[in-house]
Steps between C-alpha positions, in 0.01 A plus 500: 500500500174698569339622188318839499370760262773741382315820587438396854866572560447868437305751718192649345546845344221758503396710211637817685834330539513436129399858424759640751775303342410619145487864621845449660639359175353783299707755704236773487372441151123521454347158549206555272712637214772230518305189605128537411408403143232725362320320226336672194165423658576711807564211737791509748684166520709454819846337487378222724185353635420301812234251598323767694438686171271219399284514819144584410524419131221271386547193293879472567457134603263406221602193298474432120136445411371703802308832469617757393734294281804716534701177472303368209181308456659152483605283789729260315646678196553877443714456188493793260430456127751626244330706228615626161278684265488417127364767256305311241518597134543166334347211702734243370802699607336562838460122543870441433585774745287372784623141457856638520446709816318217672814289468699789656301519819210726425171342640242769449529654150303799411348526148459871398270513200526821307227437245171391654370397157776231490322311786355188353509124572748421210757755633465382858552137398832612337594706803429226755639208294711274728428723800385294798237733650477315836873539572535879457309825556360645180428864475328696222478875453307650214301826458178313450386151408531373858185291469625347173831407661325333784276307260802383293689396822201297612490331152868411491524392866196288460625319187825426678321353801657753740384532851355850500572554868875451437509776235610832642605838376281789382308660213603848596205740472545836677246759392581738783865531402398543135260782619773653707752495215269609212232697678232281343401141415405369156154440645294692765637430851198304624512275196865447557436377858213294378744330256756452774240337729388271225856394418569443870199279532574301191862450622367289790578181291864588583505556874860614501491726196475868580312745279605835646865619483510812707800705379608706800837516334358756252495752786867419582601550139349849514678624804301360793686394812451185698220637722311655196540175306341302784229752566385529136539129424307383799230762444464365138465152651224618723325651204512177311346314806224763519417477133511122480308445823227745373460263207436197710853350547595406855786698640727190571449380146568844349806548718644161389490621142693823558881500471714805580814608314734735695821663374826464686773749538859490637407556866516130587350492853222753445397311189473176697305680769265637234404152379421390852308826562306431182392156640405668837302779331315269260407267782358800682296606201356157436415444861314827493288370215458172679519569878569190712 
């Protein structure tokens, strides 16, 4: 018996044929009102799309690891990390909590430190007791003391004989978001960026540890739509690159230290598209700083 592809047994159907059949089934009802989904962003989503709709679109055939990275930066493994934040009051309790959630599938815990004055080596030894730093992502957020956190992490990882290149996560500084939220910083803006540049340079001992956590989700929490969240978030990223590069950091190195946080809503497909659009836009920004 001769084998063949299933769809070769059916004649091709043009887009106009599809549209005519839909109009016939609507029996006079308005096509746009009944069949076109109008998103909150003002986009019209058609009930069907054809291969011809993709003609002329750039990067459709790009593979993982290829510019502009809309399918990720890795060629072998695009696994996502599972994060759960822990608000730290008592460091011993936080340690028990992180050990528990690590056994339940979390692999990138976030430590939210409410009191910057509690940041010291003794407390961090309690917090990270029995935590294998090379096996998970470690993320720290604190309103201040970022350099102190980095210094303590270097001390503990060094004593344990950890491979610094295998430690990943973030010490999440974000002065622009703080400026946006509060209208001011605890120091003059230029000094704030000087501090951020110094922190980012010092963090070079951990190649995979980010120092800038850009909270584009703050815009979403305050009513921004998908397009606005992308626009404001990417523009903040461009400002960070401008400030850091003016202080002597190379753009590729500065970009490698920036992580974005986007919010997600209930519109499943637009939210997926937003994350890919963010990769595309950020690639365009960084290539503008470093043409070629």
